C-alpha positions as a printed Julia matrix, in Angstrom:
158×3 Matrix{Float64}:
  -5.44  -15.73    8.0
  -7.87  -14.15    5.24
 -11.82  -13.23    6.49
 -13.95  -14.36    5.57
 -14.94  -11.83    2.35
 -11.39  -12.89    1.25
 -11.98  -16.81    1.18
 -15.22  -16.03   -0.5
 -13.03  -14.27   -3.64
 -10.61  -16.4    -3.35
 -13.38  -19.68   -3.29
 -15.15  -18.17   -6.61
 -11.45  -17.36   -8.14
 -10.8   -21.41   -7.69
 -14.29  -22.59   -8.98
 -14.25  -20.59  -12.38
 -10.45  -20.83  -12.96
  -9.56  -18.59  -16.19
  -9.94  -14.91  -15.8
  -9.52  -12.21  -18.01
  -6.07  -10.22  -17.43
  -6.29   -6.66  -17.87
  -2.95   -4.44  -18.45
  -1.47   -1.72  -20.35
  -0.41   -1.82  -23.76
   0.83    1.3   -25.71
  -1.74    3.39  -24.03
  -4.45    1.22  -24.22
  -5.82   -1.39  -22.27
  -5.88   -4.97  -23.43
  -7.12   -8.1   -21.68
  -6.64  -11.84  -22.67
  -7.82  -14.9   -20.81
  -5.31  -16.88  -18.1
  -5.77  -19.74  -16.41
  -4.92  -19.85  -12.39
  -2.83  -21.76  -11.5
  -3.02  -21.46   -7.55
  -4.87  -18.46   -5.87
  -3.78  -17.78   -2.46
  -5.51  -17.32    0.85
  -4.29  -13.55    0.84
  -5.73  -13.16   -2.86
  -1.99  -13.46   -4.43
  -2.47  -15.39   -8.07
  -0.25  -16.76   -9.7
  -0.17  -17.98  -13.33
   1.84  -19.47  -16.3
   3.16  -17.95  -19.03
   5.94  -17.74  -21.94
   9.24  -15.37  -21.53
   8.16  -13.59  -24.81
   4.6   -13.33  -24.04
   3.29   -9.74  -25.13
   1.29  -10.36  -21.18
   4.69  -10.71  -19.96
   6.4    -7.19  -21.56
   3.13   -5.41  -20.19
   3.7    -6.85  -16.83
   7.42   -5.11  -16.6
   6.43   -2.11  -18.21
   3.81   -1.39  -16.22
   2.4    -3.23  -13.08
  -0.5    -1.92  -12.21
  -3.5    -5.11  -13.51
  -7.17   -6.27  -13.0
  -8.48   -9.42  -13.21
 -12.22  -10.57  -13.89
 -13.84  -13.51  -13.37
 -17.2   -14.28  -14.74
 -19.94  -16.93  -13.73
 -23.18  -17.98  -13.72
 -24.63  -15.96  -10.59
 -21.1   -14.47   -9.36
 -18.54  -11.72  -10.95
 -15.38  -10.69   -9.32
 -12.8    -8.23   -9.94
  -9.33   -7.98   -9.03
  -7.13   -5.0    -9.18
  -3.04   -5.79   -8.29
   0.61   -5.1    -8.49
   1.74   -7.97  -11.0
   5.16   -9.56  -11.48
   7.03  -11.93  -13.78
   8.82  -14.28  -11.66
  11.49  -16.49  -12.82
  12.51  -18.46  -10.15
  12.57  -22.06  -11.29
  12.0   -23.95   -7.66
   8.73  -21.87   -7.47
   8.15  -23.04  -11.27
   8.1   -26.43  -10.08
   6.15  -26.28   -6.93
   3.09  -24.74   -9.17
   4.09  -27.28  -12.33
   1.31  -29.53  -13.06
   0.47  -31.22  -16.36
  -1.67  -28.54  -17.81
   0.72  -25.92  -18.33
   2.76  -28.52  -20.18
   0.05  -28.4   -23.13
   1.98  -25.0   -23.92
   5.18  -24.75  -21.85
   6.13  -27.97  -23.56
  10.26  -26.9   -22.45
   9.04  -27.49  -18.86
   9.87  -25.73  -15.34
  13.53  -25.58  -15.68
  13.14  -23.18  -19.0
  13.93  -19.87  -18.78
  11.36  -19.41  -21.31
   8.79  -20.41  -19.12
   7.81  -17.68  -16.6
   5.15  -17.2   -13.58
   2.75  -14.35  -13.52
   1.81  -13.01  -10.2
  -0.44  -10.64   -9.14
   0.16   -9.05   -5.79
  -4.07   -8.6    -5.03
  -5.29   -5.42   -3.32
  -8.48   -5.03   -3.81
 -11.25   -6.72   -5.04
 -15.0    -6.05   -6.05
 -17.91   -9.16   -6.57
 -21.24   -8.89   -7.1
 -23.66  -11.85   -6.44
 -26.63  -13.0    -7.54
 -28.52  -16.21   -6.95
 -30.78  -15.63   -9.45
 -28.35  -15.38  -12.0
 -28.31  -13.51  -15.22
 -31.81  -14.42  -16.01
 -32.94  -12.51  -12.34
 -31.04   -9.53  -13.68
 -32.94   -8.74  -16.72
 -36.15   -9.69  -14.67
 -35.56   -6.68  -12.49
 -34.65   -4.8   -15.45
 -37.91   -5.05  -16.47
 -39.65   -4.8   -13.61
 -38.05   -0.93  -13.35
 -38.92   -0.22  -16.42
 -42.93   -1.09  -15.46
 -42.82   -0.24  -12.1
 -40.65    2.54  -11.95
 -38.88    1.03   -8.93
 -35.52    0.13   -7.85
 -34.39   -3.49   -7.8
 -31.62   -5.16   -5.72
 -30.16   -7.48   -8.16
 -28.21   -9.13   -5.48
 -25.47   -8.52   -3.39
 -21.79   -6.68   -4.11
 -19.09   -5.22   -1.5
 -15.2    -4.46   -1.9
 -12.85   -6.03   -0.22
  -9.46   -5.11    1.14
  -7.05   -8.16    0.24
């Protein structure tokens, strides 16, 4: 069973749903938005993609990845190991009508694959006042010289 900090991270991921997945490609970092299909309680994340996409090639070439999520008052960055899953039973289990909009071949097609990120750690930041309170904190620091704490943050081992 996941601890409370892991639950907090997964709850946020499930609320936001779209993460910026960062991979390595030709010696540089590349990020792209992907929609989380499932976020497991242990932190593992599942996405659908097409087999010939750049992200699939990058997952297969280098498995160290990061995915970040941004909301109005919370931010999460998750580091983990990537893999491409072609198991038809797992694709059928996670299939939904939204996936059909870009993967028209269906879950049985070899052109449709799952991307899995086995989460290793996450860092999150929370600020109940949102971005406006962060800006106000910066202004206060500039005017008074006193440092401010914009909210809570933590590193979580998944």
